[in-house]
N, C-alpha and C positions, 0 to 999 in steps of 0.2 A: 484780291477779292474774288476772282473766278476759281483761284486755287481753293479758297475756304468753301466756296460753294460746292465745288465737285467733291471735297473731302466730306462735307456734310451729307451729301448725297450718297457716297460710298458708305458712310456709317449707317445710314437708314438701311441700306440694302443688306448689310451685313446683319444687322439687329432685326431682321424680319423674323416673325415667329416660325419655330419649326414646323408648325402645322401647314405652313404655306407650301411645303414640299412634300412629294410623295415619299413615303417611306415604308417598303414592303420587302418581305424575304422573297427570295426565288423559289417558285414553287414547282418547277421542273419543266422539262420540255413537253411539246405537244402530247406525246404519247403518255405522260404522266397526268396531265392536267385536264385533258378533254373530258374524260368521264364524269367529272364533277360538275360540269357546265350544264345549262339548260337545252342548248341548242348547237348542232354543228352543221354548217352548210358551206356550200360551194358557192361563190357569187361574183358579181361584178359592181364596181363602185360607179353609180350613175349620178350622184349628185354629192355636192358638199356644201355645208353651211355652218358657219360658227364652228363648235367643236363636234359637229356630227357629220357623219356620211350617210347616204342612202346606198343600200346594198340589193340589186336584184338577185334573187335567189336563182341559181341555176340547177342546184342539185341539194336535196336534202340528204344529209349524212346521217343525222340522228336528232330525235326530238319530235315534238308535236309539229303538225303542218303550219309552217308559218305564212304569214303574207307574202304575196309575191314580191315586194320590196320592203326591206327592213330599215328602220331608223336606228343607227347605232351611235351611241355618245361615247366620245373619246375625252382626251385631256382637256382639263379646266381646273382652276383652284389647285387643290392638293390631290385630285382624284389620280389613282394609280392607273392610268391608261396612256396608250400611246397617242402621239399628236396626230391631228387630222391631216397634216401635210405629208404623213408617212403613207397616205393612202391617195394616189393620184386618180383622177376621173379615168374611167375605162381600164383601171387594173383589175386583175383577178385575185381572189384570195380564197383560202379555207380558213374559217374562223371558228372558235368555240366560245360561244356568247353566254352572258348571264342576263336573264329577263329582269327588268326593273319592275319590282312589285309594290315599292312604297315610296313616298315622298322623303327626303332628307331635310333637315333644318338648313336654310340657306341655299338649297339646291336649285332655286329658281329665282332670278331677279327680273322683274317685268321690264326693267330699263334696258336689260341685255337679253331679249329671250332666246336668241340662238346660241347663248353661252350658258350652260346649265348642266345640273346632274344628269338630267334627262327625265322624260315623261313615263309614267305608269304604263306598261304595256310595250314600251320600246325595249332596246337591249345595250347593254354596255360590253365593252372589251377590256379586259385587264391586261397591264404590262408586266404583271408579276411571274410571267412564265412564258412558254412558248404557245400562247393562245392564238397565234396566226401564222399562217404558212403562205407564202407566194405561189401563184399558180401561173404556169405558162402552157397554154393549150390544156393537155391532159397529163401533165407532169407538175409536181408539187416539190417545193424547197423551203428550208427555214430551219428553224430550232426543232426538229422533228423527234428525235430520239438520242438519248446520250450525249447531247450537244453541250458544249461549254456554257456556264451561266452567263446570262445577259448578252450572248452572242446571237444576232437576229439573222445572221447570214453566215452560218458555219460552213465549212468546206464538206459538202456532201453531194452524193450523187442524186439527182432529182428522181422521185419516186412517182409511180403512176397514181392518179387520182383514184382508180378503182381499188388499189391496194390500201389507200388511205380510207377509204369508205369500208372496206371489209374489216380493217382494224377497229375502227370506231364502233362498227356493228357486232364485234366480238367474233368474227369469222376468221380472223388471222391472229396469230399469237406475236408476242413482242419480238421473240427471237427472228421470225420471219420477216417482220417489219424492219428489223436492224439489218439484217442480210440485204433486203432489198435497197436499203439506204447505201449499200456499199457496192451495188452492181450497176451495170449499164441498163438504164431503162428500156432502150431500144431492143436489147437482147431479152430482157424480161417480157416485153410485149411479144416478141416473136415466140418465145416458149409458151406464153399463154394462148396466143392464136393457134400454135401447132397442137396443143392439148386439145382445144376446142374442135379444131378439124379432125382430129383422130376420133375423138369421141362421136362426132357426127358421122363418120365413115363406118362406125361400128354398129 
């Protein structure tokens, strides 16, 4: 009897409609996808609830000035977004976000208000590319540039946040960003400090 019940549950799971799963094509690394998003910021996760996180903005890299704290909606239903569990409290990130500008059918259930598509004016984070990078102090790593598809933690040299900001703002070209991802960030920081010192001495 237990075997028949388990088999029945398994068949139900297998026959779930395809719409219950996220299906998207890889859009590219952070360097490829960030320009098409509404907002790029560096911030700290200060709260988690349901499928959302609250991110305190530490630095605006591109976009209109956001609120001090952003509500970012993540994985639920078949939305192609990362899991909220991937963003622990007090962790630091660079994220490229889409602003939620309309309601979607079935996007909000009053019975589960903390699990939804998200509210108008909040933001969402896509999982279909390198839309987020892990930040450790002033260094950033992740699927930044020319990294393998779907690899969230590729083997790369962490890049200084200032260089990411310069790239996002169009002040640094792709080749320079790629070079930086292959260099020792401490050496790069020393070079930048040296150049600044030389300029100030002249």
